[in-house]
Backbone as JSON, one array per atom type, in Angstrom:
{
  "sequence": "XXXXXXXXXXXXXXXXXXXXXXXXXXXXXXXXXXXXXXXXXXXXXXXXXXXXXXXXXXXXXXXXXXXXXXXXXXXXXXXXXXXXXXXXXXXXXXXXXX",
  "N": [[2.0, -54.15, 35.49], [-0.92, -55.46, 34.25], [-3.57, -57.45, 35.79], [-5.06, -58.86, 33.99], [-3.95, -60.18, 31.06], [-2.5, -59.13, 27.91], [-2.6, -61.2, 26.1], [-4.71, -62.72, 27.07], [-6.81, -60.96, 26.57], [-6.65, -60.91, 23.79], [-7.37, -63.55, 23.31], [-10.04, -63.55, 24.25], [-11.05, -61.74, 22.4], [-10.81, -63.22, 20.04], [-12.64, -65.27, 20.61], [-15.02, -63.83, 20.65], [-15.07, -62.94, 18.14], [-13.92, -60.46, 17.44], [-11.86, -58.02, 16.04], [-9.0, -56.76, 17.22], [-6.62, -54.19, 17.63], [-3.12, -54.08, 18.65], [-2.78, -51.94, 20.4], [-5.42, -51.54, 21.25], [-5.84, -53.95, 22.57], [-4.1, -53.71, 24.76], [-5.29, -51.51, 26.0], [-7.9, -52.5, 26.63], [-7.14, -54.55, 28.34], [-6.22, -53.16, 30.58], [-8.62, -51.86, 31.29], [-10.35, -54.06, 31.82], [-9.01, -55.15, 33.99], [-9.43, -53.17, 35.93], [-12.21, -53.36, 36.18], [-12.52, -56.0, 37.14], [-11.17, -55.72, 39.55], [-12.92, -53.95, 40.86], [-15.21, -55.55, 41.14], [-14.16, -57.48, 42.83], [-13.73, -55.95, 45.12], [-16.4, -55.39, 45.85], [-17.24, -57.96, 46.42], [-15.78, -58.41, 48.73], [-17.07, -56.78, 50.55], [-19.66, -57.82, 50.85], [-20.99, -59.74, 53.3], [-21.42, -62.48, 55.64], [-23.29, -61.76, 57.58], [-25.02, -60.05, 56.38], [-28.15, -59.93, 55.12], [-29.43, -61.39, 52.09], [-31.02, -59.41, 49.61], [-33.65, -58.42, 47.38], [-34.25, -55.93, 46.72], [-33.28, -52.65, 47.71], [-34.99, -51.12, 49.25], [-38.04, -51.44, 51.15], [-40.82, -52.84, 49.45], [-44.1, -51.88, 48.57], [-47.42, -52.75, 47.73], [-49.0, -50.84, 45.39], [-51.3, -50.99, 44.06], [-54.82, -50.87, 43.62], [-57.39, -52.67, 45.36], [-59.03, -55.41, 43.8], [-62.27, -54.93, 42.84], [-65.63, -55.7, 42.22], [-67.45, -53.8, 40.01], [-70.09, -51.82, 38.57], [-70.32, -52.08, 35.02], [-69.94, -51.92, 31.43], [-72.18, -53.9, 29.47], [-71.56, -56.88, 27.51], [-72.83, -56.5, 25.03], [-73.17, -53.72, 24.93], [-70.48, -52.89, 24.94], [-69.61, -53.94, 22.53], [-71.14, -52.62, 20.71], [-70.29, -50.6, 18.93], [-68.45, -51.88, 17.36], [-66.91, -52.81, 14.3], [-66.93, -55.46, 13.46], [-67.88, -58.55, 14.97], [-67.63, -61.53, 16.96], [-68.8, -64.28, 18.71], [-69.28, -62.77, 21.09], [-67.0, -61.12, 21.09], [-64.49, -58.8, 19.9], [-63.89, -58.87, 16.46], [-61.1, -59.23, 14.53], [-58.85, -58.67, 11.74], [-56.91, -61.45, 10.58], [-53.45, -61.68, 11.33], [-51.08, -63.1, 11.64], [-51.06, -65.41, 10.19], [-51.99, -67.7, 11.35], [-54.21, -70.39, 12.33]],
  "CA": [[1.47, -55.23, 34.68], [-2.3, -55.72, 34.65], [-3.93, -58.82, 36.13], [-5.51, -59.45, 32.73], [-2.86, -59.97, 30.11], [-2.84, -58.81, 26.53], [-2.9, -62.47, 25.45], [-6.07, -63.09, 27.47], [-7.72, -60.09, 25.82], [-6.62, -61.41, 22.41], [-8.16, -64.78, 23.3], [-11.44, -63.13, 24.34], [-11.4, -61.11, 21.12], [-11.01, -64.31, 19.08], [-13.89, -65.95, 20.96], [-16.14, -62.96, 20.3], [-14.88, -62.58, 16.73], [-13.56, -59.06, 17.34], [-10.49, -57.78, 15.6], [-8.45, -55.69, 18.03], [-5.2, -53.86, 17.41], [-2.31, -54.25, 19.85], [-3.09, -50.83, 21.32], [-6.74, -51.82, 21.84], [-5.68, -55.06, 23.51], [-3.51, -53.14, 25.98], [-6.3, -50.63, 26.61], [-8.93, -53.34, 27.22], [-6.55, -55.29, 29.46], [-6.26, -52.24, 31.73], [-10.02, -51.65, 31.69], [-10.88, -55.28, 32.43], [-8.38, -55.29, 35.3], [-10.14, -52.26, 36.83], [-13.55, -53.93, 36.42], [-12.37, -57.18, 38.01], [-10.85, -55.21, 40.88], [-14.14, -53.39, 41.47], [-16.05, -56.68, 41.53], [-13.51, -58.1, 44.0], [-14.02, -55.1, 46.3], [-17.8, -55.61, 46.22], [-17.3, -59.28, 47.04], [-15.23, -58.3, 50.09], [-18.04, -56.09, 51.4], [-20.76, -58.74, 51.14], [-20.58, -60.58, 54.43], [-22.41, -63.47, 56.04], [-24.33, -61.19, 58.43], [-25.87, -59.18, 55.57], [-29.12, -60.8, 54.44], [-29.64, -61.07, 50.68], [-32.27, -58.71, 49.33], [-33.9, -58.2, 45.96], [-34.43, -54.49, 46.54], [-32.76, -52.01, 48.9], [-36.08, -50.53, 50.03], [-39.21, -52.32, 51.18], [-41.8, -52.53, 48.42], [-45.5, -52.04, 48.95], [-48.31, -52.82, 46.59], [-49.72, -49.58, 45.22], [-52.5, -51.25, 43.27], [-56.06, -50.93, 44.38], [-57.97, -54.0, 45.46], [-60.02, -55.71, 42.76], [-63.65, -54.89, 43.32], [-66.61, -55.76, 41.14], [-68.21, -52.55, 39.89], [-70.91, -51.82, 37.35], [-69.59, -51.76, 33.8], [-70.71, -52.16, 30.22], [-72.5, -55.28, 29.11], [-70.86, -57.21, 26.27], [-73.54, -55.9, 23.91], [-72.84, -52.29, 24.91], [-69.08, -52.72, 24.58], [-69.43, -54.31, 21.13], [-72.12, -51.93, 19.86], [-69.63, -49.81, 17.89], [-67.43, -52.68, 16.69], [-67.24, -53.1, 12.9], [-67.19, -56.9, 13.34], [-67.81, -59.26, 16.25], [-67.87, -62.97, 16.89], [-68.87, -64.9, 20.04], [-69.17, -61.68, 22.07], [-65.63, -60.59, 21.08], [-64.13, -58.03, 18.73], [-63.3, -59.68, 15.41], [-60.07, -58.45, 13.84], [-58.23, -59.45, 10.66], [-55.8, -62.33, 10.93], [-52.2, -61.04, 10.94], [-49.91, -63.97, 11.78], [-51.16, -66.59, 9.37], [-52.33, -68.86, 12.17], [-55.64, -70.73, 12.32]],
  "C": [[0.05, -55.54, 35.15], [-2.53, -57.19, 34.99], [-4.44, -59.57, 34.92], [-4.43, -59.15, 31.7], [-3.39, -59.66, 28.73], [-3.24, -60.09, 25.78], [-4.32, -62.94, 25.81], [-7.11, -62.24, 26.74], [-7.78, -60.55, 24.37], [-7.46, -62.68, 22.3], [-9.65, -64.45, 23.36], [-11.91, -62.51, 23.03], [-11.64, -62.18, 20.05], [-12.34, -65.02, 19.34], [-15.12, -65.15, 20.54], [-16.07, -62.45, 18.87], [-14.72, -61.06, 16.55], [-12.12, -58.95, 16.89], [-9.97, -56.55, 16.35], [-6.98, -55.46, 17.67], [-4.44, -54.09, 18.72], [-2.58, -53.16, 20.87], [-4.43, -51.05, 22.0], [-6.65, -52.95, 22.85], [-5.1, -54.56, 24.83], [-4.55, -52.31, 26.74], [-7.38, -51.46, 27.32], [-8.4, -54.16, 28.38], [-6.58, -54.43, 30.72], [-7.69, -52.07, 32.23], [-10.6, -52.88, 32.37], [-10.28, -55.51, 33.81], [-9.08, -54.39, 36.32], [-11.52, -52.82, 37.18], [-13.46, -55.11, 37.37], [-12.0, -56.75, 39.43], [-12.06, -54.64, 41.6], [-15.08, -54.5, 41.94], [-15.47, -57.36, 42.76], [-13.78, -57.28, 45.25], [-15.46, -55.28, 46.77], [-17.94, -56.95, 46.92], [-16.76, -59.25, 48.46], [-16.24, -57.69, 51.04], [-19.18, -57.03, 51.79], [-20.3, -59.74, 52.19], [-21.72, -61.52, 54.81], [-23.54, -62.86, 56.86], [-25.24, -60.22, 57.67], [-26.86, -60.07, 54.81], [-29.27, -60.41, 52.97], [-30.99, -60.4, 50.47], [-32.42, -58.56, 47.82], [-34.04, -56.72, 45.67], [-33.96, -53.79, 47.82], [-33.83, -51.4, 49.81], [-37.26, -51.47, 50.06], [-40.22, -51.87, 50.12], [-43.2, -52.75, 48.96], [-46.34, -52.03, 47.69], [-49.11, -51.53, 46.5], [-50.97, -49.76, 44.37], [-53.72, -51.28, 44.17], [-56.57, -52.37, 44.41], [-58.96, -54.19, 44.31], [-61.4, -55.75, 43.38], [-64.58, -54.92, 42.11], [-67.4, -54.47, 41.16], [-69.06, -52.61, 38.63], [-70.08, -51.41, 36.14], [-70.5, -52.04, 32.61], [-71.04, -53.63, 30.06], [-71.72, -55.6, 27.84], [-71.52, -56.56, 25.04], [-73.22, -54.41, 23.8], [-71.4, -52.06, 24.45], [-68.85, -52.98, 23.09], [-70.34, -53.54, 20.18], [-71.47, -51.12, 18.74], [-68.59, -50.58, 17.1], [-67.83, -52.94, 15.23], [-67.54, -54.58, 12.67], [-67.05, -57.53, 14.71], [-68.14, -60.72, 16.03], [-67.79, -63.53, 18.3], [-68.61, -63.89, 21.15], [-67.74, -61.17, 22.2], [-65.46, -59.72, 19.84], [-63.5, -58.97, 17.72], [-62.35, -58.79, 14.63], [-59.47, -59.3, 12.73], [-57.06, -60.29, 11.18], [-54.49, -61.7, 10.44], [-51.0, -61.97, 10.98], [-49.99, -65.22, 10.94], [-51.47, -67.85, 10.15], [-53.82, -69.13, 12.07], [-56.27, -70.46, 13.65]]
}
């Protein structure tokens, strides 16, 4: 007999508006019992002496440092733009916002 009953699966199916046959209810009851057992085993392993981590390996920043370097002036960047306004590219309005 699974820890999750067929009636509990039927209740979950009603809550989620799923129509399950009796065979599907039995099948899902077995599957949910296995899943809950796996979660319980993981909970047993996690102990007080294991610090919580967000990632199993240490992360390092692989980005380069921001450094000011010579680049295009606004006029140069906008020189090929079909339309511009206030030193910015002007594009057609698409969302209907002002």
